[in-house]
N, C-alpha and C positions, 0 to 999 in steps of 0.2 A: 571612071569610078570602078571599084572592085565590086564584084557580085557578092551577095550574101553567102553563096555557097563556098566562096573562097575563105571564109572566116570559120574558125573552129574554137571551141571553148578550151581554156587551159585546164590541164588535168590537175588533180589534187596534189600529186607528187611534185609537179613543176611549181605549183603555187607554194608549197611548203619549202621548196629549195630557195625561194626568193626572200623568205623571212629572215630578218637579221637575228642571228643566233644569240648575240651578246648585246644587251642594251648599251646605248652610248653613255659615256660618263664624261663629266668635265675633268679638267686637269687635276683639281683638288680632290674630287671624288675618287679618281683613279689613284692618286697618291695615298689617300686614306685607306683604300682597299689594299694596296701593297703594304702599307705600314702595319695593318692588322695581321697580315700573314707573317710578319717578322716577330717571332716569339720573344727574342731578347729586347727588341724595341718596346713592345707592349709591356713586358716585365719592368723595363726602366720607367715607362710612363706611369704604370701602376704604383711603383715604389715612390716616385716623386710626389704623386698625389697623396699617398699615405703619409709620407714625411711631412708634407705641407699641412695636412689636416691635423696630425698629431701636434705639430709645433704651434698651430693656431689655437686649437680648442682644448687640448688636454691641460695646459697650464691654467685655463679658466676654471676648470672644475676641481683642480687640485687644492688641497688644504694648506700646502706649503709653497713657499716661493724660492727662487734661486738663491736668495740671500739669507734664508732662515737657518740659524745655527742651533744645533741640539747639543747641549752640554753633556759630555760623557759618551756620546754616540759616534765619536770620530773613528774613521777607518774600520768600519764594520763591513765585511765583504758580502757579496750577494749569496754566497753559500756558507751556511753556519753549521759547525760541528757542535752537537749538543752533548753535554755531560750531565748525567742524571744524579740528582741529590736525594732522590726518594720522594714519595708522595706526589708524583707528577710534577716535580719541580726540576726545571732544567736551566743550565747556565751555559753561556759561551765564554770560553777562556780566551781573552783577547791576546794578540801578539805582544801587547804592552803590559801583560801580566795584570789584568784586572778582570773581574767577573761581571758579566752582563746577563741579567735574567731574561730568558726567552721562553716562549710557550712551545709546546710540542709541535705546533704547526709552523713555527718559524717567525712568530710575531715578537718583535723586540719590546719587552715590557718595562724594564727598569735598568738604568745604568747609574745608580746612585754611588756616591763616594763612599769609600770604606769608613767604618766607624772607628777603626784603629789601624795604624800602619807603623811597622817597625822596619826601618831601612837597614838596621844593623843585621837583623836576622832574616831580612828579605821576606817578610810576611805581611799580608793584608787581611784584615778581618771585616767581614760584611754581616749584615743582618738581613736574611732572605726568608720571607714567610715565617718569621718568628724563630728562625734557627740561626745559630752562630756558625758562620762558614768562614774558615780560615784558608787562605791561599798561600802556600809555602812555595815560593819560586827560587829558593836558595839552591835547588838542584840544577838550575840552568847552567851554572859555571862548570859543573861536573857531568854534563849531559852525555858526553862521549863515554865516560867511564861507567855511567849508570845505565847504559843500554838505551840512551835516547830520552830518558825521563827528565823533563825540565821542571816539573812542578808536582805538588801533591795537594789534595784538598781534604780538609777535615770538617765534618759536620757535627757540631756539638761534641767535639773531641774525638770522633771516630773517623778513621780514614775511609774514603769512598774510592771506588774504582774510577780513575780518570780517563779510561778508554772511552772515546765518543760512542754513544749508543746509536746515533744516526746523524746523517747530514741532510739538512733541509734548506729550501730556498728562503731567503730573507723576504718575508711578506710585508714588512714595514717599508723597507727601502730596496726595491727589486734589483737595483744595480749597485747597491751599497752606498756608503757615505765617504766623504773626503775627510781630511784631517781636522776640519772644523765642524764636522757633524752635519754637513749640508748634503741633501739628497742629490746624488749624481744623475739619476734619471730626469729629475726636474731641470737640473742645470743643463743637461744635454738637449732637452726640449727648447729651453731658452736659447741655447747656442744655435740650434737649428733655425730659430727665428732670425738671428743675426746673419747667419750664413746665407739663408735664402733671401734676406733683404739685400745683402751685398750682391748676390747673383742677379736679383731683379733690377737693381740700380745699374749694374754692368750691362744688362740686356737693353734697358731703356736708353742708356747713353749710347750704346752701339747703334741702336735703331735710329735715334734722332740725329746725333752728330755725325756718326760714321756714314750713314746712308746719304744724308744731304751733302756733306762735304765731298765724299767720293763721287757722288752723282754730278755735282757742279764741276769738279775737276776733270772728270772724264768727258763730259759733254762740251765744255769750253775748249779744252785742248790748248796747244800752243804755249805761250808765255804764262797764261793763268795756270795751266796744268803744271808747268815746271815749278812755279813759285809755290803752289799749294803742296806739291809732293815733296819739295825740299823742306817745308815746314814739318811735314809728317816724318821725314828722315831725321830731323833734329830731335823731335819728341821721342821717336823710337830709339834713338841712340843713348838716351839718358836712362840708366837703370831705375826701375820703379822704387827700389829700396832707398836710393839716394833722394828721390823726390819726396818720399815719406819723411826721411830724416830732415830735409830742408823745411818741409811743412810743419814739422814738430817744433821748429824754432819759432815759428810764427803762431801756430795753432797748437793747443794742448793735445796730447795723444788721446785717441779715442776712435769711436766709430765714424765720427764726422771726418776725421783725417783720412781714414781708409776710403770712405766714399768719395771724398774729393780727389784722392789720388787716382782711383779707378776712373772717375770722370775725366781726368786729364789725359790718361794714356790708353784706356782700353778701347777707344774708338778707332785707333790707328789701323789695326788689322782689318776692320770692317771697311774703312775708307779705301784701302788698297784693293780689297775684293770688289767693292762696288765700282770703283774706277775702271777696273779691268772688264767688268761686265758691260758697263756703259760704252766703253770704247768699241766693244764687239757688236753692240746693238744699234749704235747711233747712225750707222750707215744703212740700216735696213729701210725697206720701202715705206713702212708705216710711219717712220719718223720723217721721211721726206714728204709724205702726204700731209702730216700734221704741220710741218713748216709751210707748205704751200698754201694752206687755208688760213695761215696767220696765227697759229697757236703759239703762245708765249713759251720761252725757253723753260721757265720753271714748271709750267703745266706739262710740257713734253717730258721733263725728267720725272715728275712725280706721278703722272697718269699713264705714261707709256713705257718709259725705260725701266723704272724701279719695279713696277708690277711684273714685268717680264724677267726680272732677275731675282724674284722673291725666293725661288728654290735655294740657290746658293746662300742667299742672305739668311734665311731661316736656319739652315744647317750651321752656318758660322755663328749665328746667335746662340744656338743651343750648345755648341762646343765652347763658347766663351764663358758660359755660366760656371761649369766646374773649375775652369782656370781661375775665375774671380774668387770662388769659394776657397780654393787651395791657397791663393794669395792672402786672403783674409786670415785663414788659419795659421799660415806661416808667420805673418806679421804679428798676430796675437801671441804666437808661441815664443817669439823672440822679445816680447814685451813692448811692441809698438802698436798693439791693437787696442781693444776695449779695456777700460779701467775697471779695477775691482770696485764693488763685488759683482759686476756684470759677468755673465757666463758666456764664453765662446769656446768652440771646440779647440781652438789653439791654446787658450788660457787653461783649459782643463788639462790638456796634455802637458803643458808647462808645469802646472801645479803637481802633477803626478810624478814628475821626474825624481823628486827627492826620495820617494818611497817606492821606487819601481821594483825593487827586489822583494820587499815585504808586502806591498799591495799592488801587484801588477794590474789588477782589474781596473784601477783608476786611470791607467793609460790605455788599456785595451778598449774601454767603452767609447771614448771620443775618437780613437783611431778607426774603429769599425764604423762609426757614424760617418766620418769623412770619406772612408773608402766606399761605403755603400752609396752615398749620395753622388760621388764622382762617377762610379760605375754606372749608376742609373742614367745620369745625363749623357755619358758617353755612349751607352747602348741606344738611347733615344736619338742622339745625334747621328750615329751610324745608320740607324733605321730611316731617319728622315733623308739622309744623303742618298740612300738607295731608292727610296720611294719618290723623291723629287727629281731624280735624274731621268729625263725623257728616254735616254738610250736603254734604260733597264726596265721600262714599263712594258707590260705584256697585254 
């Protein structure tokens, strides 16, 4: 035995040197820590949350619906040029040569029909705040010769200056209205509901069918794997647009058709990914140990192999959502999506094509919504890929 004199106390410096400087983290805690450091990924996550909350809750508190039409309020832009008629009375001269009464703050007050209209002389007469207001748009034909003057306005027989006094935001319809007077902002929110629903369906189908199918194929191997993968090849070789057209013969066009199409084809990529992950993991020692103690094949796949492949699965899941959203928008754009009067970002873009030169804001609004949503999911997917890759963890 050693003598007591051979023992000595550890110094404070040596004791501090043995302390673990960094607390231990689980795999998912470490992934979340890295994800938070990725500014673009967190910006994408925040954007997705904001879009989802706006799509769910804002239409609930709105006084208008996506199908409500306002007679006379069609094609009013989000920025309005005000022309003063005197006594704090302002009007907006529409591109279709009609007068719309607007407040000085940008609130659309009245879009009544003219009390008289002379197509021969190209004049329209309105009664605004007890005044007779005449809009003479006969100058439009000679606008180039008249120095760009397209119309003149007369209040009680006196000509007023038609130069816009100021430009204000449309407080009644913040993104303007379409040709039928429907609020574009509300229709975009309802379109977000449809797009996010399609993305959610795509993710659920990917997670359930793709993971199970690919896991079974990769774990069984041999003839079973060959047969299952040939089925995947056949499905993958058929264009999604052709599947939609074939389904339209049996089922009427609409959201159900798009969801069914996504359910038929969008799990294929996930199945391939999961199969590859399972093939690389099934020869590991922990799988051999599970087989040795008699664990069933299904439990080995679901409790051992799939959890160890969750990193690539989650990344692929996140990346498939913007692809599904773009597919839905494209199909709606070409007329194979939701039916009128339902609002979808693709149908909004399609409706705006007819007046793209006169009312470009109607196309810009849904296009920006699609772009922002896809960028947000792609940023989040890139961040998850970096955070869930063990080789990049620090």
